[in-house]
N, C-alpha and C positions, 0 to 999 in steps of 0.2 A: 292734603287730601281733597278730593273731588265731592262732590254732591254727587248722591245716588238713592233713587228712590231704593228703600229696602222690604218694604212690605207695604198692602193696603189692606183695609178690610170692605169684603162684599158681603152685603147682607142679602140674604135667602131666606125663603119660607123653611124650606129642607138644605142646611149646609152641604150634609153629605151627599145627597145626591148631587146638588149644583155642582160640586168641587168634583165628583167623579166625573160627571159629564164634560167638565171644561178641560181634565186631564186626557181624559181620552180623547177629544178632539183634538187637542194640542200635541199630545204623545209627550205628556211629560209626567214625574211622578207625583202622586199627592197622598196624604192619611186622613184617615176619618179622626184621628184626634192629634192636636198639637198643642202647643202653649195655651193654657186657657181652654175657652170652650170652641175653639175655632177649629176646622179642618184644612189645614194647608194646601194649596196646590205649588209646587216648585216649578216655576216658570221656568227660571234659570238658574244661574250658580247664584245672582244679587238679588233676584225679586220672588219675594212668595204673596201668593193672594190669600190671604185666611177668609174662608168663607163663615159667616157668622148665623147660626138661624135669628132671626127677626120676627117679632110676634105682631108686633104693629104695623103700620105702614111704614115705608121708607121711599126713597127718591130711586128711581130708575138712574142708573148710571151708564158711561159709555167707556169701554174697556176696549184700548186698541194696542195689536200686536203686529211689530214690524218682522217679517220674517224672508228668509230667502226663499227664491222661484220653486226649489224643489220642496222645502216644506210648505209653501203655499198650494202647491200640488197635494201633498198629500192631506193637508187640513180639509181641504174643499172636498178631496176624496171621501172623508170619513164623515164628514156633513152630509152629504149625498148617500151615502151608505146608510147613515141612520134616519134618513127622510126628513131631515132639519130643514125647513123652507129658510132660504137665503135670498139676499136681494144686492143689488149694485148700488143702492142708497141707503145712509143711515136709517131714513124714517120712512122711508117710499115704500110702496105694495111689493110683494113677495112676485119678484119678476125672474128668478132663478138665473142671474145673469153676474157677469164679474165685471166690474167697472175698469176703465182701461185709461181714464181722462185725464190721468195725473202722472203718464210716464212710467207705471209701473201698473200691478193689478191687486183688486181690491175687491174685497168682499165681506158682506156683513151678515148677523144672523142674531137671533135674540133669543135668549134661553128661556124655560117656563116662569123666571119673577120679573120679566121685562127687561132685562138690562141688555142693553145692546153692546155686542160683539163683534169687532174688527179685526181682520187681517189684512195686511200690504206688504206690497213687496218695495216699495219707494214711499218716503215720508214725504209727503204735502205740505206737513206741517213745519218741518225743517230746510225746504228749499228756500232760498234768497229771493225775492221777488225781485 
């Protein structure tokens, strides 16, 4: 059997709101309740992001989704329709631009808890140098 990431926990001030927002942007199913205290977002058949309400401080994380061209267009449209600030770099200013420097398209946005979300069409992390 190959090794696959099954689930990851995403800390949030309001797990339900954070899960609902990401699920809406990605157009994937989610649930207000799951196993334990989590609000799961079912990213695909093999990956669940379990949002967990955190009371204290937690580190800001970066999560990246590789998607097809048509899905990228739809995700960007949903980001724009909700008035979410987006940018072409992970931590740069909000420039409402799409990065095309890596043979594909990339967009970044932050959610209310500060986590950085990324959607890209071509993985720059997986290409041989």
